[in-house]
C-alpha positions as CSV (number, residue, x, y, z in Angstrom):
1,M,67.6,152.8,99.4
2,G,66.6,154.9,96.3
3,S,63.6,154.7,94.2
4,L,63.9,152.5,91.0
5,K,61.0,153.3,89.6
6,K,60.5,155.4,86.6
7,T,57.2,157.4,85.3
8,V,56.3,155.4,82.0
9,D,53.6,156.1,79.8
10,P,51.7,153.3,79.0
11,S,50.5,154.7,75.6
12,A,54.4,154.5,74.6
13,A,53.9,151.0,73.8
14,F,51.3,151.6,71.3
15,S,53.3,154.2,69.7
16,V,56.2,152.0,68.2
17,S,55.6,152.3,64.5
18,G,55.8,148.9,62.4
19,A,59.1,150.0,60.6
20,I,61.2,148.9,64.5
21,R,58.9,145.3,64.3
22,S,60.5,144.6,61.1
23,N,63.8,144.7,61.7
24,P,65.6,142.3,64.1
25,R,66.1,142.9,67.5
26,T,69.3,144.4,68.6
27,G,69.1,144.8,72.8
28,L,69.1,148.5,72.1
29,E,65.3,148.8,72.2
30,P,63.0,149.4,75.2
31,L,60.2,146.8,76.0
32,L,57.5,148.1,77.9
33,G,59.3,151.1,78.8
34,G,62.6,149.0,79.6
35,E,66.2,150.5,79.9
36,L,68.3,151.0,76.9
37,R,70.8,147.7,77.3
38,E,73.7,147.5,75.2
39,K,75.5,144.4,76.5
40,A,73.4,140.8,77.0
41,V,74.3,138.4,79.9
42,W,75.9,134.8,79.2
43,V,76.5,132.4,81.0
44,D,80.0,129.8,80.4
45,E,77.9,126.7,80.8
46,S,81.7,125.1,81.0
47,A,82.6,126.8,84.0
48,C,79.7,127.1,86.0
49,I,79.3,124.7,89.2
50,G,75.0,124.4,89.1
51,C,75.0,126.1,92.6
52,R,71.6,127.6,91.8
53,Y,72.6,131.3,93.1
54,C,71.7,133.0,89.8
55,A,68.5,131.3,89.3
56,H,67.4,132.1,92.8
57,V,68.0,135.9,92.3
58,A,67.3,136.7,88.8
59,T,64.3,134.2,88.5
60,N,63.2,135.7,85.0
61,T,66.4,135.5,83.3
62,F,68.4,132.5,84.5
63,V,67.0,128.9,84.7
64,I,69.1,125.9,85.3
65,E,68.9,123.8,82.5
66,P,67.7,120.2,83.5
67,F,69.5,118.1,81.8
68,L,73.0,119.0,82.5
69,G,72.0,121.2,85.4
70,R,73.6,124.4,85.1
71,S,72.5,127.7,84.7
72,R,71.0,129.4,81.4
73,V,70.0,132.5,80.3
74,I,66.3,132.5,79.1
75,R,65.4,136.1,78.8
76,Q,68.1,139.2,78.5
77,D,64.8,141.6,79.5
78,G,63.7,139.3,82.1
79,D,65.2,141.4,84.9
80,H,66.1,144.8,86.0
81,T,69.8,145.4,85.1
82,D,70.6,145.9,89.1
83,R,68.9,142.7,90.0
84,I,71.1,140.8,87.0
85,Q,74.1,142.1,88.5
86,E,73.4,141.2,91.7
87,A,73.1,137.6,90.4
88,I,76.3,138.2,88.7
89,D,78.1,139.0,92.1
90,T,76.5,136.6,93.9
91,C,78.1,133.7,91.4
92,P,81.1,131.5,93.1
93,V,83.1,131.1,90.1
94,D,82.7,134.5,88.0
95,C,80.9,132.4,85.1
96,I,78.4,135.3,83.9
97,H,79.5,137.9,82.1
98,W,78.2,140.7,80.1
99,V,78.7,140.5,76.8
100,P,78.1,142.7,73.3
101,F,74.6,141.3,71.6
102,E,76.9,141.0,68.3
103,E,79.0,138.5,70.3
104,L,75.9,135.6,71.4
105,A,75.6,133.8,68.2
106,D,79.7,133.1,68.2
107,L,79.2,131.9,71.9
108,K,76.5,129.6,71.7
109,E,77.7,128.1,68.6
110,R,81.5,127.5,70.3
111,L,79.4,126.3,73.7
112,L,77.3,123.4,71.8
113,Q,80.9,122.5,69.7
114,M,82.0,121.7,73.9
115,N,81.5,118.0,75.4
116,I,80.0,119.3,78.6
117,Q,79.1,116.5,81.3
118,P,75.9,117.0,83.7
119,L,76.4,117.7,87.4
120,G,75.2,115.4,89.6
121,L,73.2,112.9,87.9
122,P,74.9,109.5,88.8
123,P,76.4,107.2,86.4
124,K,74.4,105.4,84.2
125,P,74.6,101.4,85.6
126,S,75.9,98.6,83.1
127,R,73.9,96.5,81.3
128,R,76.6,94.2,81.5
129,I,75.7,91.0,83.6
130,K,77.8,90.3,86.3
131,P,78.8,86.7,86.7
132,R,77.6,84.5,89.9
133,A,80.5,83.9,92.8
134,N,80.3,80.1,93.5
């Protein structure tokens, strides 16, 4: 197993100019010595079955959304690329994808327009009063 550690100068975090910080993030900036990444990770929640494998493998990137019970990306820079790829490979329904950063807003908008039902929650009881048996 090869070493994944790279030599990073900690003083590099303090040498970033103010002009870079004022620009919106594009996904191409290294954070605290991280690698440059050209793609973002995306979970197609409409296809997710809530198996939780990805959230167990890449704990800083994926979380299970509490109401829907489906996986969701919470941080693009949460885990190393290899760990995220391992989480993608463990997905039994292949609902996790690498996409260009520019497509994230459109994908999120399309997801919000879908009527996604929660997984694994029991149906709400009816408020109707049932008649008594004679």
